[in-house]
N, C-alpha and C positions, 0 to 999 in steps of 0.2 A: 725543631725541637733541639733542646740544649745536648751537649755531647760530654763525654768523660775524656779524662786526659790518658796518656800513655801509660803511666806507671798504675794507675787507678784500675784498667782495664784487665791487668792480669788477676787470672783466678786460679782456682784448685784445679783446674784441667790443666795446667803446666807446673807439676811438682817441683821439676829441678831445674834452674836455668843454665843451660849450656849453649855454647856456640855450635855452628854447623860443623866443624871439624871433629867434634865429639869430645873435646876436652871440657873437664868440668870447672866450673865458675865457683870455686868454695868462697866462702866469705861475702857472697853476693847474691845469696838468695833472698827474695823479697820474703817480707814476714807474713805475707799471705799464703806461701807455699806450703806443701805438705812435708811433713819432715820424713827422713828414711825411719828413724825408729818407730815403733808401734806403741809409744805409750799412751796413758790416757788421754792427756791433754794434745796429744797431736797424732791423731789416728792415721796410720800410713795407708790404710785400705780405703781411704776416701768416705769411712762412714759418717754418717750425720753429727754435727757437734753437738757436745753438752755444755750445760751450764755451768759457770763456774762461781764459789763463794767470792766475797770480797777477801778473805783471808787468803784463798788460793792465789788470786788474782795479783794480790801484793806480794805474795811471796813466788810467784815464779814469773812475775812479769818481766823481769830482768834477766830471764834464761835463754829467751829466744835468742838465737844467732841472727845478726843483720848485717847486711853489707856496709861497704863504706858509705853508701849514698845516705844512708839513714842513720848510722851512727851519730851524727853531729845534732840530729833532732833532739832526741830525748835518750837520756840514760837509763832508762828503765821502762818496761813495757806495762801500760795501765790495762786497767780492768776490761775496757773496750779492745784493747789490742789481742788479748787472749779470745776475747769472744769473735773476734774478727777471724783469728786463725782457726778455731774450732768449726767455724761456720764457714769456712771455705770461700769467704768474701775477699776481695781485693784489700790492699795496704791503704787504709783510709788516711793514715798517719802523712803518707806522700801526697795524699789527693788533697789535703788542707793547705798544701803549699800554692802561691798564686799560679805558678806555671813550673813544669817539670824542667824544662831548661833553665828558668831563672834559679830554681833552687839547686840545681846540680852545679851551676856556675858559681854560685854563693857557697857553696859547701867546698868546692874546689878551692876556691879563693881563701878559704879560712885554713887549709892545710898548710903546714909550714914543711918547707924544702927539706929534704934529707940528703945528706952525705952517701959516699960508698958505704961506710960503715952502719948506716942506719941511724945515724945521730943528726938533729937538727943543726946545723951551721949557725955558730954565733953571730949575732948583729946587733946595730944599735937598738934601743927602744923605739919601737914603732909610735908616729906620732897619734895623737887621739882621734878618732874617728870621728866624721862630721855626724852630728845626730840626726837621724832619718824617722820616717815612720810617723806614728800617731803622736800628735803632741802630748805634752804633760798634761795639759788643761782638760782634754777627753780621757786622760786614763783612769782605768778603773770604775767605770761607771757601771758595769755588770758584775763587779767583785761580789756583792751583796745578794745578786740574785738566788743564788742557791740556798741563801737561807730561809726562802720563803718557804711555806709547806708544801709537801709533793702534791697535793689535789690542785693546789694553785697553779703550780709549775705546769702540770700536765693541763690544766684548763687553759693557760695561756697557749703552751706548745701546740695544742690539737688545733688552734686556730691559724697556724702555720701550714705552709707547703712543703713538700719533701726538701726543695732547694734552699728553703728559708732553714731548715732544720741543719742543713750541711753547713751553710754560710755562718749559721748560729754557732757550731760547734767549732769552727776555725778560729773564734774570737779569743778563746781562752783555753788553757790545758783542763782547768776545771769543768768547764762547760763542755769540753770533749769528752771528758771521764764520764761525764754525766750521761750523755745524750748516746754514748756508745755502749752502755752497758746495757745488760739484757731487760732490765726492768723498764725500760723506756721503750719496749717493742711496739707497745700499743700507741704511744704517742707517733710513731714512725707509722704504723697502720694507717692511723686517722689521718695524718699528713698525706700519704700516698691517695688515700682516697677522695682527699680536697685538692690535689695536685693537677689533675689533667681536665680538659673539658669534658671528656667522655671516662667511665668506668675504667682506671688503671687495673689492668690484671695481676694476681698475686706473682711475687717474684719467684722464679723457678728455684728448684731446691738446692741448685750449687751457688746461688748469690744471697747474700743478706740483703734487708732493706734499706741500708745507706748505699750499697753497692748498686742496686736496681734503680734507687733515685738518682744517683749520679750518671748511671747509665742511659736513663731516659730523659733527665731534664738538666744532666750536666751541660758543661760549654760545649758549644757547637764547633768542634775542631777536633782533627786527625787524632787519633788514640798514639799514633808512633810518632809523627812528625809535625803534631799541633799547627796544622793548615787549618786555616778558618775556613767557616760556613760550609761545614760538613754536617747536613741534616739527617742523614739515613743513617740507622743503627743496623748492624748487621748481627742479629739476635743469634746465630749459631756461632759466630767468633766472640760474641761479647765485646764487639768492638764498633767504632766509628771509625771508618778507613777512607782516605782520600784515593782518588785513582792510580796517583803513583806509587804509593805503598800497595794497593793491590795487585798492580803488575810487578812489582818488586817481590813480594813474599807468598803470593797465592802460587800454590802448585796444584794443577789440575791431575786429577788420579791417571790418568792415561799417560802422564810424563813424570811420574812418580820414580821410577827406576834410573833415569837420565837426571833428575834434578835433585834427588837425595840417594847419592850412591854411599852404601854401605848400610842402609835402614832396611827392616823388614816390612814387607807390605802390610803384614798384619798388625803395625803400628796405625795405620788409617782406621782400623776398626774401633779404635781405641779414643778416637777424636771426633768430635763433631764437624761436619764439612758445609760448605755454603754452596749454592747455585749460581752465585753473581760473582764471576769472574772480573779479573783486571780489565777485558776488553770486552767485556758484555754490555757496556753502558747501562748498567741499571736492567738489563732483560735477564728474565730467568732462562739459564741453560741447562741443557741435561746432563752437563758433566759436574762432576763433585771437585771443590776446590777447598784444599787444606792450607792452613796457617804453615808457613814453613818453620820459623822459631819452635811451634808447638810439636812438629813432628819430631825435631831433633830433640826437644827436651822429653817428649814422650819416649823416643829411642833410647835415651840414656836411663830413662827410669826402668824401663823394660830389661835394658841391659845389666843394670844394677840386680833385680829380682832374680834374673835367670844366671848370673854368676853366684848369687847366694845359694842358688839350687843346685848348682852345678858344684860347688864346692861342699855339700852336704849339710849345710846348717839345718839345725831343728827348725821345723816349720814354714822352711823356706817355699817349699813348693806349695803348701797351703795358701801361704801371703800371697804367692803370685796367681794363684787360681781365682783367690777371692779379689784380687787386685782387677784380673781381667774381666771376671764376672761384673763386678759392681761399674765398671768402666762402661761396659757395654749398655748395663742397664741405663746408666746417666747420660750416655751418648742418645739412645733412643729416645730418652725422655726429652732431651734438648730439641732433637729432629723433629718429634712430634708436636712440641709446643711452638715451634717457629712460625707456623702459617697463623697460630692464634696472635701471636706478638704482631707480625706482619700487618695481620686484619687490623688489630688494634690501632697499629701505627698512622695506617690510612685514614682511618675513622679520624683519630685525634688530630692528624694534620688538616682534615676537612673542617673537623669542628673548631679548631683554632684559627682557621682562615675565615670562617663564617662570623665568629665572635669578634675578630680583628675587626671584618668587615663592617658589623654592627657597631661596633664601638667607634670606627671611623665615621659613621653616618651620624650618631649622636654627637661626635665632636665638632663635624662640620655645620650640623644644625645651630650648635651653640657659638661656633665661631661666626656663623652668618646673622645670628642675632647679636652680635657683640658689634659686629660692621654696620648693620644697620644702626644701632643704637649711636655709634661713631658719626653719622651724617652722610654715610655713602648709601648708593642706591643700589638696586638689584642689576639694574644697567651696567654698573660699574663691575659688579661681581660677576655678571654672564659674559662681560667682553672677554675677560682671561680664563673664566671658568673657576670655580670654586675650589678644584685641585690644585690650581697654580697659585693659590694663597698661601703664604707660609705658616706653617704650622696644621695645614687642613690634612695631612695624609698622616698623622699620627694617631695611633689606636690607643690613645688614654684621655680620660675625661679633661675638659679643658676648664683647669682651676683659673682662680684670681691671681694667683703667682705667675702659671704659665700665660695666662693674658697680659700680664704687666712685661712679662719678658719679650714676647713676639709682636706686641702692639705697635711698635715704631715701625717693626718691617712690614707687617700688615698695612700701615697707612701709608707708608712710602710706596709700596707696591700698587696700593690701590690708587694712591694719586696719580702716579705714572699711567696707570691706565685709564684713569679718568680722562687725563689729556690725549692720550691716544684716540679714546673714544671719542672725544668732542672734535678731536681733528679729523678723523675719518669721518665722523658724521657731516660736517662741515663741507669736504670734499665731496661726498656723496650726494648730499643736497645740491652742492653746487653744479655737478655734474648731470642732475637730474633737472635741475630748473633750468640749465642752458638748453637741454635737449628737449624739454617741453616748450620752451621759446621760440626754439630753431623748427621744431614742429609745426607749433602755429602761424610760423612766418612762412615756412615753406607752402602749407595749405593756402595761405592766401595768394601767395606768388601764382598758383594756378589758374588764379580767377582775373589776374593784373593784366593790363594790356602789354602783351611782351617788349615792344618799344621803350616801355617806361623802365625795363630793368636796367638800361642804361644810367638812370638818376637815382636808382633805390641802392641801399646800403647791401653789403654783401651777407652771407650767412654769418659770418664771423663776428659781424658788428650789430648785430642782434643786440647786444646789452646795452649799446648806447641809445636804443630807443626809450623813451619816456614812460610807456605803458611796461615796460619789462624792467625797468632800472629799478624799482623797488621791491619787485618779486626774486629778484636774483641774489637776494642778501640769504647766504646760506645759516644765518644766525636764528631763522625763525622758520616755522613749519606754515607752508602758503597754503590755505585752504583753496578746494576746486572753484569756489565762487570766484575767487579774485583772480582765478587765469580766465574764467569766461568774460568777466568784465574787461581783462586786459586783451582779450582777442577781439573783442567787439571796437576797443579804443585804438587798434592796430593801426586802421588807415588814417587815422589822424594823427598819430603818431609818426607815421612814415612821411607826411607832408610836412610836419613840423622839423622833421629831421632833414629833408631836402632844402626847405626854405632857409634853415640855420646856414648849411653849406653855400649855398646860392648867395645870401647876404654876405657870408664871409670872404669869399673870393671875388664877388663883385665890388667889393671895396678896395680892392688893389687895383681895379683897372683905373686910368686915367680921369681927372674929372671932366674931360672934353668930350669924354664917350659917353654920348646920351642914351642912344638906342631906344627902342620901345618902352613902355610903361612895364614894368615888372607886375605879374599876375601871381597870385598863390599858387602854387606847386601841389596840387591834388592828384590822389592815386585815382586812376579810373579801371573800372573792370571790364570782362568782357562783356559780360551779362548786361551791361547797361546798352540801353538802346542807342542812348546820344553820344557813344564813343566813337562811333564810325564819322558822324559830322565833326567832334571835335578833333580828330585827328586831321581832317582835311583843312581846318583852319585854325587851331591854336597849337598844334604839336609843335610848328616850325618854331615858335619863341617861347618853348616850355620853360626854359631857363633864363630867359630874359636876355641881359647883356652878355651872359656867357655864351649864347647861340653865336653872336656874332663872329665872323672871319676875323676881326682884329683883335679876339681875346685870345691871345696866344700864351701859353704857361710852359713852365718846363717842373719836372719833377727833379730834384736835385740828387737823388739818390740812384735813381736808374738813368738820369740824364734823358729822359723821353721828352720830346717836345709834343705839346696837347694843344689844340686847337678847335675851337667851338664845341661842339656837344663832347667832344673826348674828354674834356675837362670835368664833365660831371661824371663819365665813366670813372675817372681817376680817383675820386673821391673814395674808391674801395682801397686804394693803396695806402700804404702806411707812410706817414711823412707829409709835411706840407708842400704847397706847390708855389712857384715864383712866379710873377708876371715878367714877360720880356718884351721890354719896349723896341728893341731892335726887330723882333720879328713883327709885332705890328706895324711898325713903318715899312717893313717888307711887303705886308698883305695891302696896306694903303697905296704903296705905289703899284701893284698890281691892279687894285680896282680902279686907281685912276686911268691906267690903260684900257679897261673894259667898261670904262665910263659909268662906273656903280658908286652907289652912296655908302661909305664905310659906315654909317649909323643905323642902315636898315640891311646891308647884305649879310646874310649868314653863311656859315661853314657849308651848310647842306646847300645852299643856292650854288656856290661855287663847286661843289661836287657835282651836280645836276648840268652846270654848262661844260663840264669837262674841257676848259681850255687849256691850252700848253704854249709855255714861254720858251725864250732861249735868252741867255745872259749874253747880252754883247760886250761883256767885260771879260768874258772868257776867250782864251785862243781857240779853243775848241768848238765845233758847234755840235750842242747837245739839247735836247728837247727835255723841259720839265713840265709835271703839273703843276697846280699853284701851290699845294702843299710840299712838294720838292722844292720849288723855287725858295719858299721859305727856309727850308732846313738848309739848300745851297747859301743863303745868304746870312744865316746865324753861325753855321759851321766855317766859313771862310773867313779866317781872321785878318787876312789882308787887306780886306775891304773896309776902309775908314770913312767913307762916305755914309750919309744919311739913308740913302738908298741906293740900289744898282740901277744899271740902263739895263731895261727888258723891252722885248717887244714880243707881241703875240704871232706863234706859229699859223702861217695858211694851212688850211686842210691838205691842199696836195704837195706841200713843201717838202714833206717828210718822205714821199716816193719820188721826189726830182732829185732829192739827195741820195738814195739810194738806200734810205734807214730800212732796217727789218722790220717785218710787220709787227712782230711783238715788243714794240721798244719798252715796255714795262720793266725791262730788266736794265735799262739805261738810267734808271733814277730810282732814288729810293723810295721805298712804298711801305704801308703798314701792313702788318699781319693782322687778317681779320676772318669773320665767318659772317655767312647771311643767316639770317632767321626769319621765320614767317611771322607777320604782326597780327595775325588771325587766331592762332592756336597756341596753346602751350604745351602741346603733347608732342608734336612732330617738329622736327629741326631745331628742338631745345635741348637745355643741357641735359645729362642722362642723370636719373635718379641717384645713382652713385657718386655723382658729381655735387659738390656744394652749389648753391645757389649764387650765381654772379660769375662762374666759371664753366668754360666751353670742354667737354671733353673731346670734341671731335670737330673738325672745321666741314661747313660746307660751302660749296662755291655760289657765287650769285647766279649760275645757271640752273643747277639743282634747286635752290631757294624759288627762283622765278617757274621753274617747270611745275614744282609743287603748289604754288599759289595757282596756277592755271589750272592743274588736273582737279584739285581737292576742292579749292573755293570758287572754281568756274569764273575766273576772271581772266578775260583775254590780254590784257595791256597791264601787267601790274606795275605800280607807280613806287618808285623807292621813297622810303620814308612814309609811305601811307600802306603800302601792302607788305613789303619786305624792308629790312634794314641790315644795315653791316654792323656786326658786333666786334670792334677791337679788340686783339689780343696782345695784352699788354704785359708787362715784366712779371706781375701780381699773379697772373694765371696759372 
């Protein structure tokens, strides 16, 4: 709710302005204060004002004593000023300034400096001041308004609110004299009825209609220090007060003696009190709080009346008793009506807030209609919320001019929101589609022959499968039927993926490597009854030439040496593999010692032979497996020969040389886990680990015991009933 200014809030409750020390401030009394004399035009007893004729107003308008703050505003008092004085309302002439502080500074700056003798010192002519304020082009537009008939003026002014009339009266002296005269009281009454969302109560007897309008609907600032956003009105004190001013100037009744020395306690009976102290934080207190400047002002007034009584002036005692009685009646009236005003203020605030919400809803509806007409959709608006759109939180109607003003900001905000929404939608779809593809792949892996996991892609490579490649496009919405068709084509896509990688790396082998005829790499399911016989016959050369022991590759990033089936398992690693001719020559040298054919011997066959070799070129005697022998030849940079000198270790030779029984630690070996080839749930990767990774390693002994106990196989065969799962750098 708007507020009043400091000077406007002074009322007839404070007749004479004095300081706290008790000194009189002569020549500085506001025009709204009660005069000491008891004339007809200036009732000292606080009686209700009377109306003046135009002749009286013009004849007596300049007789009012004003302070230096108001002397520079007008040379004489108009008709409405006398009406204000007699009515007991605040000085509206000061209220019509922009702010109290600005007007005060302007008036002080206009005063010439004086010397000790009281004369203004001589000085050079002042430069012409820069023209400010209203431009000449728009001056005088209201100068002929008062020439209209009164009934027309009253009809026009009746459509305005209370603060509209106040602002109109501030535009010119003529309008001010007209609107502040008593003959326009009906206009102010009608304006008050049109002002609030609820019925505005009638002004109290000590305030005029203009003063009441300023108090209720004036600027929302402190009446003392002009602090902004002070919404609450203290109806007992007739002011809007900030917390700082309350703490500084409010005196509780229990501390009257200590904070107001020299004043009689009877002064409190002649002034209204408030129950909201400076430290109450808007909570109603049981204590009574008085405005300190009012206490000193009233104390000064009582001292003057008592001085007249003690000096024996005629009628002084009657004036004192009359003043006391009327003040007590006025205070009681003020205190009794304060709850009514407080209740109205709460109802008005709720009604204003409700109306503002309704207007805001209507504006948002109109704004949304404009946005939709501009080509944006509900999804763009919902992404940021309609309240985040520029101009949506204003409780004014959306006009064409307002839309032109905010349209650029609105479209810029919605364009950014649309881009963010589409980007988030793509990311969300990408995550959802990939999770659905991985779930389809994981479901199939529970049915696939476990040993084929060495050849199949990892879970992170699901996007490379042809059945999912088109479905992972986040730009479109994929229906459920397409996912069902992709799941049905998944085995075929896996065969294509494996065959593509097999052909790619088989082409890197030397042309002299013939091997067996390549076959299609088909996915085998555990539920297929033909899988068992297929494992015994065709699983040994499932990857064709890559199964041969002479197929030796290296991963350049991890420098891992891969042989036989391990090459297919390394398809899951990032980066390309490279063929090592030096490793192939080492394998061929070992095969010549074993009298085996390089074109048919696979790495799995050499693993089952479990033969060991000794390098005769090395000074130390050390036994190597066939894989360790190849690594030894590749890593020894001093060997320039095409092949090393190897010989086969006899079975009892290690014991004769005193070799430790656990000779596995004497040569490099790969880290591996052993898995069952008959089930996917036991000795398999944990559900929390992505497919293609082993969360925990199982020894060959544990895997053999599992096959014997659960599947009732007395003598498990490697690569048939159980198999090794190498743990490479990508694990």
